[in-house]
N, C-alpha and C positions, 0 to 999 in steps of 0.2 A: 588374626582378625583384620589387621590393617590391610593385608593383601586382599582379603575378601572385599573390604570396603572399596579399595582401589579398583578392583575388577568390576564391581557394581557401578562405580562412578564412570568407568570407561565405557561400560555397556550402555549406560544412560546417555552419555555424550554421543555415542554412535547412533543410538535410537533418535535422539534429538536431531542430529544432522540428517539422518535418513528421511525422517518425516519432513523436516523443513526443506530439504533438497528436492524431494518429490514435488512438492507444491510450488516451489520456486521455478523449477524446470517447466512445470505444467502451465503456470500463469505468466511467467516473465521472460522465458527464453524463446527466442525466435527459432524457427526450424532451420535445419542445415541448408535447405534450399531457399532460405530467406522468407519463408512463410510466417504468418503470425503465430504466437504461442498457441498451444493446443486448446487452452481455455477459451480462446476467442470464439470457437465454434459453439460453446455453451453460453457465453455472455452476449455475444453479438451475432446478428444474422449472417451466417456464412455465405448465403446466397445473394446478399446485397451487392449490386454492381456499382462501381464508381460512375459518377456522372460524366458527361462529355467534356472534352478539353475546351476551355473558354475560347471564344472566337476573337481573341486579341493577340497582339504580338507577345511572344514569350522568349525568355532567355533563361538558361539554367545557371544558378549560382551555387557556389560551394564555399564552405568555411571549414575550419578545423576546431574541434571542441577542445576544452581545457585538458582532456585526457586523450588527445591525439586521434580522435575519430573524424573521418571525413563526413561532413553533413551536407546534404543536397536540398535545394529548394528551387521552385519555379518563381521567376519574377515576371509578372504580366503588366504590360503598359496600356493605359487607356489611349483613346484617340488623340486627346489633347494633353499637353504637358501640365502637370499638377504637382503640388507638394503634399497632397493627401495620400497616405499610405495605410493599407490594412495588412496586418500580419495575421493570417488565418491558420489556426492550429487544429489538426485532426485528432480523433479520439483513439482509444485503445484498440489495438489490433488492426488499425487502418493505416493508410498512407496519405500523402499529399493529394492524390487524385480524388479522395473523398471530400475535399474542400472545394472542388472545382465549381460546384453549383453556387456556393456562397461567393466564390471569386467572381463568377459571371455577373452577379448582381452588383457587387462593388464596382466592377469595371464599367458596367453600363452607366453607373452614376458618376464616372469620371475619376475613380480612384486607382492608384497603383496598388498592386496586390502581390504579396509574397506568401507562398504556400510551402512551408518546409516539410520534408520528411523528418519526423522526430528520430532520435537515435534508435537503432534496431528496428527501423521501419523503412519500407520502400528501398530507395537507393542509398540511404544513409547507412554508415557502418555502425557496428555495435551488435553485441550478442544479447544483452539483457535490457528490457524496459525497466525504468525505475519509477513509473507512474507519476511523473512530474518532478521528482527529486532532482535529478541531474538535467532533465529536459528544460527546467526553468532556467538553469544556468546557460544552456544552449540558446534559449530564446533571447537572453540578454545579448549574446553574440550576434544573433540575427538583427536585433535592434541596432547594434553598433554598425553592422554592415549597411543597413538602410541609411543611417545618419552619415556614414562616410560617403555614400553615393549622393545623398541630398541633404546637406547640412540644414536646410530650411524645412525638412520634412515635418509633417504633423501626423503622428502615428497612432493608430488604433489597434489594440490587441483584441482578437475575437477567437474564442476557443469553444469546442464542444466536447463534453464528457471528460476524458482524461486531458484533452486539450484545454478545457475550461479550468481544470485543476492546475494545469501548468501555467495558464495565464494568471490565475489568482496568486500562485506562488511567485511568479515573476513580478507581479504588481507590488509585492511587498519588499522588493529589492531596491537598491539605489539605481534609479533610471535617469537617463538624460531628459531634459525638459521637452524634447521633441515628442515624447510619449504623452498623449493627451487624455486618453480614456481607454476603458476596456469593457468587453462584453463576455460574460461567462454564461454558458448555456449547459445546464444539467451537470455541473461539476460536483464532486464528492467532498465531504468534510475531511476524509482521509482514506487512503487506499486500504489501510488496515481495517477500518470500519466497513468499507464496501466489500472487501474480500471475506470478512467475517460473516456478513449476510449471505454471500454467495456460497460459502462453505456449508452453511446449514441448508440452503436451498438446493444445491446440486448434490452434495454428498451426505447430507443429514448428519454432519459432524459438528461438535461444539467448538467454541473458540479456543478453549483450553483443553488439551495442551498444544493443539495444532498451530494457532497463530503465533504464540511466542516462539515456537520452533521456526516458523517461516520468517519471523522478524529477524532472528539471529542469523539464519543462513542467507537471507537476502542481503544483509550487511556484508557478510563474508564474500558472497559471490558477485554482487553487483556494485558494492561500495556505497550502497545507500539502503538503509533499512526501510521496510515497507511503512513503518510508523513515521518515518521522516517525510513521506509524501503526504503531507497533511496541511492543506490550505487553512483549515480552522485554526491551526497554531500560529499562523502568520498574517491572516487578513486584517488584523487590527493595525498592522503597519502600513497598509495600503495608502498611498498618497495621491492616487489618481481616481477620477470618477469611475463608477462601475455600474453596469446594468446586469442584474441577475435574472435569468430566465429558467423556468422549470415547468415540466408538465406535472399535473396533479395525479396522473395515472402511471407515473414512472415506476416500473417494476424492478429496475436495477439499482437506481440511486434514488431513495425516497425523497419526496418533496420536502419533508421535514429537514433534510440536510441543507437545502437552499435557505430555509428560514433561519437556521442557526448561523450559516455563513453570512447572510445579510445582516442579521442582528449584531454579529461580531465585527463586521467589516469597519475599518477606519476610513473608508473612502470619503473624501470631502463632499461628494455628491453621490448618492446611491439610490437606485430605484429597483423594484422587483416587479416581474410580470409572470403570473401563473397562467399557463395555457390549459384550459379545461379539456380533459380527455386525452391529453398527450402522454404517450409512453416515452421511454428513454430516447432522447435525441430526435423526437418526433414533433417538436414545437414548430420547426420550419415546414416540414412536409405537410402538416395538417392545414396550414394556411400561410403560404409564403408571403402573400401580400401584407397580411397583418404583422407577420414576423418582422419583415424588413421595415415596415412603417414604424414599429416600436424601436428597432435598432437605430435607424437613421434619425428619428426624432430625438433620440438620446444623444448620439455621438455628434450630430451636427452642431450642437450647442458648444462644443469644445474645440472646434477647428474653424479657421478663418475661411 
């Protein structure tokens, strides 16, 4: 009887790993050619082209992550020297080039801009995306890079989608005083919750048993469980002002997630802006003028 139980347990573990591994590979692993995970084609528009390179001086920066990955970013300089810095963070399945239109606006307003390739994206090394778990640690290193370059820097964090989740998780960490405020645009409460919604939408599958399997295997394969990529668990620790932006027609990350994040946030100053009719990451494209008016009206209060 014990042998039968042992065999059944082994079969169950194999099944758990097989199920979890399939979805981890599908959603979190970049292609052998450096392409985004296969799920990106289902979650994000695969035909969307990155915007043009900003029309300002550029240099390529590199740093090393805590787990020895080479990470790459662009640093753009405005025409006149300034201590204002914007760290712009791209979303899931994208790379730093998809932040170039945001960068152009900041640069035209006289800001330095750093646009990093998150791990397992663009030119940065890494096999697996961790949905903000390890990326938030990497963002702290980029902040330190900016501070070492300009000790008088006044830094704003601005992220979209997974980039917004990364910014929120970063804002809950111990940060240098040079970080003044943050903007999160359509971030999720947790990757676990977001993937649960997409699991039902794309595959018609329930959360159980799939997501517990994914959570276990993601911890094994990436070093960070999907459930750990959860801004909602940490935003109460946020010590910097934050602007929350979300479209009320977001079909990927529900607007209700923004409400929960806003209500839970411990930011000393916080504001929310709901963009009517905007789908996921469409708040800026719908009306760039209104978007950046809201952004700069908020962040200008926290820099000299």
